[in-house]
C-alpha positions as CSV (number, residue, x, y, z in Angstrom):
1,M,-20.1,-35.8,-58.0
2,L,-22.6,-32.8,-58.9
3,R,-26.1,-34.2,-60.0
4,S,-27.5,-30.6,-60.6
5,L,-26.8,-27.2,-60.6
6,S,-29.8,-24.5,-60.7
7,I,-29.1,-20.7,-60.8
8,K,-32.3,-18.4,-60.1
9,N,-32.0,-14.7,-60.6
10,Y,-28.0,-14.1,-60.5
11,A,-26.3,-11.4,-62.4
12,I,-28.1,-12.2,-66.3
13,I,-29.4,-15.3,-65.3
14,E,-33.5,-15.6,-65.0
15,E,-33.2,-19.2,-64.6
16,V,-31.3,-22.1,-66.0
17,D,-30.5,-25.5,-64.5
18,F,-28.1,-28.3,-65.4
19,K,-28.6,-32.1,-65.0
20,F,-24.8,-33.3,-64.9
21,D,-23.4,-36.9,-66.1
22,R,-21.3,-38.6,-63.9
23,N,-18.0,-38.2,-66.6
24,L,-17.4,-35.5,-68.5
25,N,-19.5,-32.6,-69.0
26,I,-18.4,-30.0,-71.9
27,I,-19.7,-26.1,-71.4
28,T,-18.9,-24.3,-74.9
29,G,-20.7,-21.0,-75.8
30,E,-19.5,-17.6,-77.3
31,T,-17.0,-15.3,-75.3
32,G,-19.5,-12.5,-73.0
33,A,-22.6,-15.5,-73.6
34,G,-22.3,-15.9,-69.7
35,K,-20.2,-19.3,-68.9
36,S,-18.0,-17.6,-66.4
37,I,-21.3,-16.2,-64.7
38,V,-22.3,-19.4,-64.2
39,L,-18.8,-20.5,-63.0
40,G,-19.7,-17.4,-60.4
41,A,-22.5,-19.0,-59.2
42,L,-21.1,-22.1,-59.0
43,N,-18.2,-20.3,-56.8
44,M,-21.3,-18.5,-54.7
45,V,-23.0,-21.9,-53.5
46,L,-19.5,-23.3,-52.3
47,G,-18.7,-20.0,-50.0
48,A,-17.4,-17.0,-52.1
49,R,-18.5,-13.6,-51.4
50,A,-21.9,-11.9,-52.7
51,D,-24.0,-8.6,-52.4
52,T,-27.0,-7.5,-53.9
53,K,-25.3,-7.1,-57.6
54,V,-25.7,-10.4,-57.9
55,L,-29.8,-9.7,-58.3
56,Y,-31.1,-10.1,-61.7
57,D,-34.3,-8.7,-60.1
58,E,-33.9,-6.8,-57.1
59,S,-37.8,-7.3,-56.1
60,R,-36.8,-11.0,-55.6
61,K,-33.9,-13.0,-53.8
62,C,-31.3,-14.9,-55.6
63,I,-31.0,-18.7,-55.0
64,V,-28.3,-21.1,-56.3
65,E,-28.4,-24.9,-55.4
66,A,-26.1,-27.5,-55.8
67,D,-27.2,-31.3,-55.4
68,F,-24.4,-34.0,-54.7
69,Q,-24.3,-37.3,-54.9
70,I,-21.4,-38.4,-52.2
71,N,-19.9,-42.0,-51.7
72,D,-18.6,-43.4,-48.5
73,K,-15.5,-41.5,-48.7
74,V,-16.4,-38.2,-48.6
75,K,-19.4,-39.0,-46.3
76,R,-16.4,-40.0,-43.8
77,R,-14.6,-36.8,-44.7
78,L,-17.8,-34.6,-43.9
79,S,-18.1,-36.4,-40.5
80,E,-14.8,-36.1,-39.5
81,E,-13.8,-32.9,-40.5
82,E,-17.1,-30.6,-40.3
83,D,-19.1,-33.1,-38.0
84,Y,-22.0,-33.7,-40.2
85,D,-24.1,-36.6,-39.8
86,I,-25.3,-37.1,-42.9
87,D,-28.3,-40.0,-44.4
88,G,-27.9,-41.3,-47.5
89,E,-26.3,-40.3,-50.3
90,Q,-27.2,-36.9,-50.9
91,V,-26.1,-33.2,-50.0
92,V,-28.3,-30.6,-50.9
93,I,-26.1,-27.2,-50.6
94,R,-28.2,-23.7,-51.0
95,R,-27.3,-20.0,-51.0
96,E,-29.6,-17.5,-51.0
97,I,-29.0,-13.6,-51.3
98,N,-31.7,-11.3,-50.7
99,N,-32.4,-7.8,-51.8
100,R,-31.0,-6.3,-48.7
101,G,-28.0,-8.2,-49.4
102,K,-28.5,-10.4,-46.5
103,S,-27.0,-14.3,-47.4
104,R,-28.3,-17.6,-45.7
105,A,-26.7,-20.7,-46.6
106,F,-28.2,-24.3,-46.1
107,I,-27.1,-28.1,-46.5
108,N,-29.2,-29.9,-45.9
109,D,-31.5,-27.5,-45.1
110,T,-29.7,-27.0,-42.0
111,P,-28.3,-23.1,-41.9
112,V,-24.4,-22.8,-42.1
113,T,-21.5,-20.4,-41.6
114,L,-19.8,-19.4,-44.9
115,Q,-17.0,-20.8,-43.4
116,S,-18.4,-24.1,-43.2
117,L,-19.7,-24.2,-46.6
118,R,-16.6,-23.2,-47.9
119,K,-15.1,-26.0,-46.4
120,T,-17.6,-28.6,-47.6
121,G,-17.5,-27.1,-51.0
122,S,-13.7,-27.5,-50.8
123,I,-14.3,-31.4,-50.2
124,L,-16.5,-31.9,-52.5
125,I,-15.3,-30.0,-55.9
126,D,-11.9,-28.9,-56.9
127,L,-12.3,-25.9,-59.2
128,H,-9.5,-25.0,-61.4
129,Q,-9.7,-21.3,-63.2
130,Q,-7.2,-20.2,-65.7
131,F,-4.5,-18.2,-63.8
132,D,-6.8,-18.7,-60.4
133,T,-3.8,-17.8,-58.1
134,M,-5.2,-20.1,-55.2
135,D,-4.2,-22.6,-57.6
136,I,-0.6,-24.3,-58.6
137,N,0.9,-21.2,-58.0
138,D,-0.1,-21.1,-54.7
139,A,2.6,-21.9,-52.0
140,D,0.0,-24.6,-49.7
141,K,-1.4,-25.9,-53.4
142,Q,1.7,-27.1,-53.7
143,R,2.3,-28.6,-50.7
144,S,-0.8,-30.0,-50.6
145,Y,0.1,-31.6,-53.8
146,I,3.4,-33.3,-52.7
147,D,1.9,-34.4,-49.4
148,A,-1.3,-36.0,-51.3
149,M,1.9,-38.0,-53.3
150,A,3.5,-39.3,-49.7
151,A,0.1,-40.1,-48.5
152,N,1.2,-38.4,-45.7
153,D,-2.3,-37.6,-43.9
154,K,-1.2,-39.7,-41.3
155,I,2.0,-38.2,-39.9
156,K,0.8,-34.3,-40.6
157,V,-1.8,-35.2,-37.7
158,N,1.0,-35.7,-35.7
159,Y,3.1,-33.2,-36.8
160,S,-0.1,-30.7,-36.3
161,K,0.1,-31.9,-32.9
162,S,3.3,-31.6,-31.8
163,F,3.3,-27.8,-33.6
164,K,0.5,-27.1,-31.5
165,H,2.1,-28.7,-28.5
166,Y,5.6,-26.9,-29.3
167,K,3.4,-23.4,-30.2
168,S,1.6,-23.5,-26.8
169,I,4.6,-23.4,-24.9
170,V,6.6,-20.7,-26.2
171,T,3.8,-18.8,-26.0
172,E,3.7,-19.3,-22.2
173,L,7.0,-19.5,-21.6
174,N,7.1,-16.0,-23.3
175,A,4.5,-14.6,-21.2
176,L,6.4,-15.7,-17.9
177,K,9.7,-13.9,-19.6
178,N,8.1,-10.9,-20.2
179,K,6.0,-11.2,-16.9
180,E,9.3,-11.5,-15.3
181,K,11.0,-8.0,-17.3
182,Q,8.2,-6.7,-16.4
183,S,7.7,-7.4,-12.3
184,E,11.1,-6.5,-11.6
185,Q,9.8,-3.1,-10.4
186,E,6.3,-4.3,-9.6
187,L,8.2,-7.1,-7.2
188,E,10.4,-4.1,-5.4
189,Y,7.2,-2.0,-4.6
190,L,5.0,-5.1,-3.3
191,K,8.1,-5.9,-0.8
192,F,7.6,-2.2,-0.1
193,Q,4.0,-2.3,0.8
194,L,4.5,-5.3,2.4
195,T,7.3,-4.4,4.7
196,E,5.0,-1.1,5.3
197,L,2.2,-3.5,6.5
198,E,4.0,-5.6,8.2
199,H,5.1,-3.3,10.4
200,A,1.8,-1.9,11.2
201,D,1.7,-4.9,12.9
202,L,-2.1,-5.7,11.9
203,D,-2.4,-9.3,13.7
204,N,-2.1,-7.6,17.3
205,T,-4.1,-4.0,16.7
206,N,-7.2,-3.0,17.8
207,I,-7.5,0.7,16.1
208,E,-10.1,1.7,18.4
209,T,-7.6,0.9,21.7
210,L,-4.6,1.9,19.9
211,E,-6.2,5.3,19.5
212,S,-7.2,5.2,23.4
213,E,-4.1,4.6,24.8
214,F,-2.9,7.6,22.4
215,Q,-4.8,10.2,24.3
216,T,-4.5,8.6,27.7
217,L,-0.7,9.1,27.1
218,N,-0.8,12.5,25.8
219,N,-2.9,13.7,28.4
220,A,-0.9,11.6,31.3
221,E,-0.2,14.6,33.3
222,D,-4.1,15.5,33.7
223,I,-5.7,12.2,34.2
224,K,-2.7,11.7,37.1
225,R,-3.7,14.9,38.7
226,I,-7.7,15.0,38.5
227,L,-7.7,11.4,39.6
228,N,-5.6,12.5,42.9
229,N,-7.1,14.9,43.9
230,F,-10.5,12.7,43.2
231,S,-8.8,10.0,45.8
232,Q,-7.9,12.9,48.3
233,L,-11.5,14.3,48.4
234,I,-12.8,10.5,48.6
235,S,-10.6,9.1,51.6
236,N,-7.2,10.7,52.2
237,A,-8.3,14.5,53.0
238,D,-8.8,15.3,56.8
239,S,-12.5,15.8,56.1
240,N,-13.1,13.5,53.4
241,I,-16.6,12.3,51.8
242,S,-16.2,8.7,53.0
243,D,-15.9,9.3,56.7
244,Q,-18.7,12.2,56.3
245,L,-20.8,9.3,55.4
246,S,-19.9,7.2,57.4
247,D,-20.6,9.5,60.5
248,L,-24.2,10.2,59.0
249,S,-24.8,6.6,58.4
250,K,-24.4,6.1,62.1
251,E,-26.4,9.2,63.1
252,L,-29.2,7.1,60.8
253,L,-28.8,3.9,62.6
254,P,-31.3,4.3,65.8
255,L,-34.0,6.0,63.4
256,S,-34.0,3.2,60.9
257,K,-35.2,0.8,63.5
258,I,-38.2,3.0,63.6
259,N,-38.9,4.2,60.4
260,P,-38.4,2.0,57.1
261,I,-38.1,4.6,55.2
262,I,-35.1,5.7,56.9
263,A,-33.6,2.4,57.0
264,N,-33.9,2.7,53.0
265,I,-31.9,5.8,53.0
266,K,-29.4,4.5,55.3
267,E,-28.8,1.4,52.9
268,R,-28.5,3.5,50.1
269,L,-26.0,6.0,51.7
270,D,-23.8,2.7,52.5
271,D,-23.7,1.2,49.0
272,A,-23.1,5.2,47.5
273,N,-20.3,5.2,50.2
274,D,-19.1,1.5,49.2
275,E,-19.2,2.9,45.5
276,L,-17.0,6.0,46.5
277,I,-14.5,4.0,48.1
278,D,-14.7,1.4,45.1
279,L,-14.0,4.3,42.5
280,Q,-11.1,5.8,45.2
281,R,-8.9,2.8,44.7
282,Q,-9.6,2.9,41.0
283,S,-8.6,5.8,40.4
284,E,-5.6,5.7,42.7
285,N,-4.4,3.0,40.9
286,L,-4.9,4.6,37.2
287,A,-3.0,7.7,38.7
288,E,-0.1,5.4,39.8
289,E,0.1,3.5,36.2
290,T,-0.5,7.0,34.6
291,D,2.8,8.4,33.6
292,Y,4.0,11.0,30.8
293,D,5.9,8.8,28.5
294,E,7.5,11.2,25.4
295,L,9.3,7.6,23.9
296,K,6.0,5.8,24.3
297,I,3.4,8.7,23.0
298,T,6.0,9.1,19.9
299,E,5.7,5.2,19.3
300,T,2.1,5.2,19.3
301,K,1.5,8.4,17.3
302,E,4.0,6.7,14.8
303,R,2.0,3.5,14.7
304,L,-1.4,5.3,14.5
305,D,-0.3,7.3,11.7
306,L,0.9,4.3,9.7
307,I,-2.2,2.9,10.0
308,Y,-3.9,6.2,8.8
309,S,-2.0,6.3,6.0
310,L,-2.6,2.5,5.1
311,Q,-6.5,2.8,5.2
312,K,-5.6,6.1,2.8
313,K,-3.3,4.4,0.0
314,H,-5.7,1.1,0.0
315,K,-8.5,3.2,0.5
316,E,-9.8,0.6,3.1
317,L,-10.2,1.6,6.9
318,D,-11.2,-1.9,7.9
319,I,-8.1,-3.7,10.0
320,K,-9.2,-6.9,8.4
321,A,-9.5,-5.7,5.0
322,L,-5.7,-4.2,5.4
323,K,-4.7,-7.6,6.7
324,K,-6.2,-9.9,3.7
325,I,-4.3,-7.1,1.0
326,R,-1.3,-7.8,3.1
327,D,-1.8,-11.6,2.5
328,N,-2.5,-11.3,-0.8
329,I,0.6,-9.2,-1.6
330,Q,2.5,-12.1,0.2
331,V,0.9,-14.5,-2.2
332,R,2.0,-12.3,-5.3
333,I,5.7,-11.9,-4.4
334,E,5.7,-15.6,-3.2
335,R,4.3,-16.2,-6.9
336,N,7.0,-13.8,-8.5
337,D,10.0,-15.4,-6.5
338,N,8.8,-18.7,-8.2
339,L,9.0,-17.3,-11.6
340,D,12.5,-18.3,-12.5
341,E,11.6,-22.0,-11.0
342,H,8.3,-22.1,-13.4
343,I,10.6,-20.6,-16.4
344,E,13.3,-23.4,-16.0
345,I,10.3,-26.1,-15.9
346,L,9.0,-24.8,-19.3
347,E,12.3,-24.2,-21.0
348,K,13.1,-28.1,-20.5
349,K,9.4,-28.7,-21.4
350,L,10.2,-26.4,-24.9
351,S,13.3,-28.4,-25.6
352,E,11.3,-31.9,-25.0
353,S,8.8,-30.8,-27.5
354,K,11.4,-29.0,-29.7
355,T,13.1,-32.4,-30.2
356,E,9.4,-34.6,-30.4
357,L,8.9,-32.0,-33.3
358,K,12.2,-31.7,-35.3
359,Q,11.8,-35.7,-35.4
360,I,8.2,-35.7,-37.2
361,A,9.4,-32.5,-39.1
362,H,12.4,-34.5,-40.3
363,R,9.9,-37.8,-41.7
364,L,7.6,-35.0,-43.1
365,T,10.7,-34.1,-45.2
366,E,12.3,-37.1,-45.7
367,S,8.9,-38.5,-47.0
368,R,8.0,-35.5,-49.5
369,T,11.6,-36.0,-51.0
370,N,11.4,-39.2,-51.5
371,V,8.2,-38.4,-54.0
372,S,9.2,-35.3,-55.6
373,G,11.7,-37.1,-57.8
374,N,9.1,-39.5,-59.5
375,F,6.5,-37.0,-59.0
376,S,8.7,-34.3,-61.4
377,K,9.9,-37.1,-63.7
378,S,6.0,-38.5,-64.6
379,I,5.0,-34.5,-64.9
380,E,7.8,-34.4,-67.5
381,K,6.8,-37.5,-69.3
382,I,2.8,-36.0,-69.7
383,L,4.4,-32.5,-70.9
384,Q,6.2,-34.4,-73.9
385,K,2.9,-35.9,-74.9
386,L,1.6,-32.4,-74.8
387,S,4.4,-31.2,-77.6
388,M,6.6,-29.9,-74.7
389,P,9.7,-32.2,-75.5
390,N,12.6,-30.4,-73.6
391,A,10.3,-29.3,-70.6
392,R,11.8,-30.2,-67.2
393,F,10.0,-29.8,-63.7
394,E,11.8,-30.1,-60.2
395,I,10.3,-29.2,-57.1
396,K,12.8,-28.2,-54.7
397,I,12.6,-28.9,-51.0
398,N,14.6,-26.3,-48.8
399,P,14.4,-26.0,-45.0
400,L,12.7,-23.1,-43.2
401,P,14.6,-20.9,-40.9
402,A,11.3,-21.7,-38.3
403,F,9.0,-24.5,-37.6
404,E,5.5,-24.1,-39.4
405,E,1.9,-25.5,-38.9
406,H,3.0,-27.4,-42.1
407,G,6.0,-28.4,-41.1
408,N,9.9,-27.2,-42.1
409,D,10.0,-27.3,-45.9
410,D,9.9,-24.3,-48.4
411,I,8.2,-26.2,-51.5
412,V,8.9,-24.2,-54.8
413,Y,7.8,-25.7,-57.8
414,H,10.2,-25.3,-60.7
415,F,9.6,-25.2,-64.5
416,S,11.8,-24.6,-68.2
417,A,9.5,-25.3,-71.5
418,N,12.6,-25.0,-73.7
419,K,16.4,-26.2,-73.5
420,G,19.0,-23.4,-72.4
421,I,16.1,-22.0,-70.3
422,P,17.0,-22.3,-66.8
423,L,14.8,-23.8,-64.5
424,N,12.3,-20.8,-62.7
425,P,9.5,-20.7,-60.1
426,I,6.5,-21.5,-62.0
427,T,5.6,-18.3,-60.4
428,Q,7.4,-16.3,-62.9
429,I,5.7,-18.5,-66.6
430,A,4.4,-15.9,-68.5
431,S,2.8,-18.3,-71.1
432,G,-1.0,-19.2,-70.5
433,G,-0.4,-22.4,-72.6
434,E,2.3,-23.8,-70.3
435,M,0.5,-23.5,-67.4
436,S,-2.7,-25.0,-68.8
437,R,-0.8,-27.6,-69.8
438,L,1.4,-28.2,-66.4
439,A,-1.9,-27.2,-64.3
440,L,-3.7,-30.4,-66.0
441,C,-0.2,-32.5,-65.6
442,I,-0.4,-32.5,-61.8
443,K,-4.2,-32.7,-61.6
444,S,-3.9,-35.7,-63.5
445,I,-1.9,-37.5,-61.4
446,I,-2.6,-36.4,-57.9
447,A,-6.4,-37.2,-58.6
448,D,-6.2,-40.6,-57.6
449,R,-4.6,-39.3,-54.2
450,T,-7.1,-36.2,-53.4
451,N,-10.8,-38.2,-53.2
452,L,-12.2,-35.4,-54.5
453,P,-15.2,-36.7,-56.5
454,T,-15.9,-33.7,-58.7
455,M,-13.2,-31.3,-60.9
456,I,-14.0,-28.4,-62.5
457,F,-11.9,-26.5,-65.3
458,D,-12.3,-23.1,-66.7
459,E,-10.4,-22.8,-69.8
460,V,-7.5,-25.6,-68.7
461,D,-7.2,-25.8,-72.4
462,S,-6.5,-22.1,-72.9
463,G,-3.5,-21.0,-75.6
464,V,-3.0,-24.5,-77.1
465,S,-4.6,-26.3,-80.2
466,G,-4.6,-29.2,-82.6
467,Q,-2.7,-32.3,-81.6
468,V,-2.1,-31.1,-78.1
469,A,-5.8,-29.7,-77.4
470,L,-6.5,-33.3,-78.5
471,I,-4.1,-34.9,-76.4
472,M,-5.3,-32.5,-73.4
473,G,-8.6,-33.6,-74.3
474,Q,-7.9,-37.0,-73.9
475,L,-6.2,-36.6,-70.5
476,I,-9.2,-35.0,-69.1
477,G,-11.5,-38.0,-70.9
478,D,-9.1,-40.5,-69.4
479,L,-9.5,-38.6,-65.7
480,S,-13.5,-38.5,-66.3
481,E,-13.5,-42.4,-66.2
482,K,-12.8,-42.3,-62.6
483,Y,-14.2,-38.8,-61.7
484,Q,-16.9,-36.2,-62.5
485,I,-15.2,-33.5,-64.6
486,I,-17.2,-30.4,-65.9
487,T,-14.6,-28.2,-68.0
488,I,-15.3,-25.0,-70.1
489,T,-13.6,-25.0,-73.4
490,H,-13.1,-23.3,-76.2
491,S,-11.4,-26.1,-77.9
492,P,-13.4,-28.3,-80.0
493,Q,-10.2,-31.5,-79.7
494,V,-11.6,-30.7,-75.8
495,A,-15.2,-30.8,-76.7
496,A,-15.6,-33.7,-78.5
497,Y,-14.6,-35.9,-75.6
498,G,-17.6,-35.0,-74.0
499,D,-20.3,-37.4,-72.4
500,E,-22.4,-34.5,-71.9
501,H,-22.2,-31.2,-73.9
502,F,-24.0,-27.7,-72.4
503,F,-24.4,-24.5,-74.7
504,I,-24.3,-21.7,-73.0
505,Y,-25.9,-18.2,-74.8
506,K,-27.1,-15.5,-74.6
507,E,-30.8,-13.7,-75.8
508,D,-31.3,-9.9,-76.4
509,T,-34.7,-8.7,-75.8
510,S,-35.7,-4.8,-76.3
511,E,-35.2,-4.4,-72.9
512,R,-32.0,-6.9,-71.8
513,S,-29.9,-9.9,-72.2
514,Y,-30.6,-13.3,-70.5
515,T,-28.4,-16.2,-70.5
516,K,-29.5,-19.5,-71.3
517,V,-28.5,-23.3,-71.3
518,R,-29.3,-25.7,-73.7
519,K,-27.9,-29.4,-73.7
520,L,-26.9,-30.8,-76.9
521,D,-27.8,-33.7,-78.6
522,E,-26.0,-35.5,-81.0
523,D,-26.3,-33.4,-83.7
524,G,-26.3,-30.1,-81.4
525,R,-22.7,-31.5,-80.7
526,I,-21.9,-31.9,-84.1
527,N,-22.7,-28.3,-85.0
528,E,-20.8,-26.5,-82.0
529,I,-17.7,-28.7,-82.4
530,A,-18.1,-27.3,-86.0
531,H,-18.7,-23.7,-85.0
532,M,-15.9,-24.2,-82.6
533,L,-13.8,-25.0,-85.7
534,S,-14.5,-22.8,-88.4
535,G,-17.2,-20.1,-87.3
536,N,-20.7,-19.3,-87.4
537,P,-22.5,-20.4,-89.3
538,P,-20.2,-23.9,-89.9
539,T,-19.1,-24.2,-93.0
540,P,-19.8,-28.2,-94.5
541,S,-16.4,-29.0,-94.5
542,A,-16.5,-27.6,-90.6
543,V,-19.3,-30.3,-90.1
544,T,-17.7,-32.9,-91.9
545,N,-14.3,-32.4,-89.6
546,A,-16.8,-32.4,-86.5
547,R,-18.6,-35.6,-87.2
548,E,-15.1,-37.0,-87.8
549,L,-13.6,-35.6,-84.7
550,M,-16.1,-37.0,-82.6
551,E,-15.9,-40.8,-84.5
552,M,-12.1,-40.9,-84.0
553,V,-12.3,-39.6,-80.1
554,R,-14.6,-42.4,-79.4
555,T,-12.5,-45.2,-81.3
556,K,-9.6,-44.1,-79.0
């Protein structure tokens, strides 16, 4: 329950403090006194957006703090849904806005995000405001009420897991199919690239050797001619170099025996002659092997041109890098070739997942349908008590064209207040009084299923008066026996049921207006209810009526 609410430097509020009762808390006041401002501050501490416009005094920051006492059920929800480990039974939420518009939020003095603050607030408080489009008019809310009545928490968890699995397969399958469409042209290009790289025979290629081979083939005639001439000069001509060196060596032989220097010269001369003879044999062999082969030259040139073009195309000069590119392309082609197989596997998984999801969705629909009839009848019974004897209420559940995260059901609340008027979606209802009564009916029925410790009604009795207002007050009073209720009201009949009564008023000075709050004692309550019955100041008969009204409420 909400034990206290402290508001400092917010709008026209300098500082106010509320200490709430655990049952029914009534808030009244003149129009414009600041009741909606109090709710705005409460909304802000629960995560609503705010900026520097909320500052009463721009030199100070705005601080709104709400102190909650929680039970074990709420503590478990906070632990499971928000991962809060809370010691004791207290949760203090604080929101601060400074003069630069910067917002900070705290839960038990620990900084939290606004998203986390909103989630926590929704666990602690149900706030109903008249014509609040996020309430019974909202499709998500309507569905949540049905699920609360059907106790669908477990099946909803199972459906959510199955739905997420189903959607993940759909996403993956669509991505693969898109890839398949996009990759048809890419695959052809990859295969073309691979053919080029394979044709280059990179595994058996040394670019330096290939370039040398090409130059040798291209200059074969010159090589053959020069090497043959060289061979002739050394050993084949009539007066060849080798024979001349041999003759000279013979002449030096006797002299080498008497002079060691000459002996060294002769030895080196013999070595040179041996080297020349070896060069001659090598040249002769190479000349014999070297022939001008135009076809071979063309083939070698084409292979070199291919490698040069691949180096330029892939911006890689190294053969190893080209081989790596070739291997990567091969892998990509193989993956594309396996795409059909992957799609087939995923389509099978999708079919299985869809079957499972359909079964869970059917159970969810069945569960919702089973409670909708009794839920509708219960609402009609309460509406009859609220002077709407001909009111009809019906929950229509129709299948959606596709699975959604909440199931396969389109759930719409339909309502008719009078005979002869067809049922229509409640979003089309114009009467504020009808909507107020319907909202109170729904919330009074589902209260036991929502486990919300605190419910706040903002003028839920709008548009009703007299006996109807008295019955609405009794409904709210009955709810307050199990839950903490805070209600802003203009109805004296509803106000009479309060356990605590707060009066909001405005004080004006020469400089500005201030919103104040006063907790009323017994006499103050009688006077305020009399004021609501007749005007200000209340007439003596209004005071008597107010006292009688409160006595009558106490005896019920």
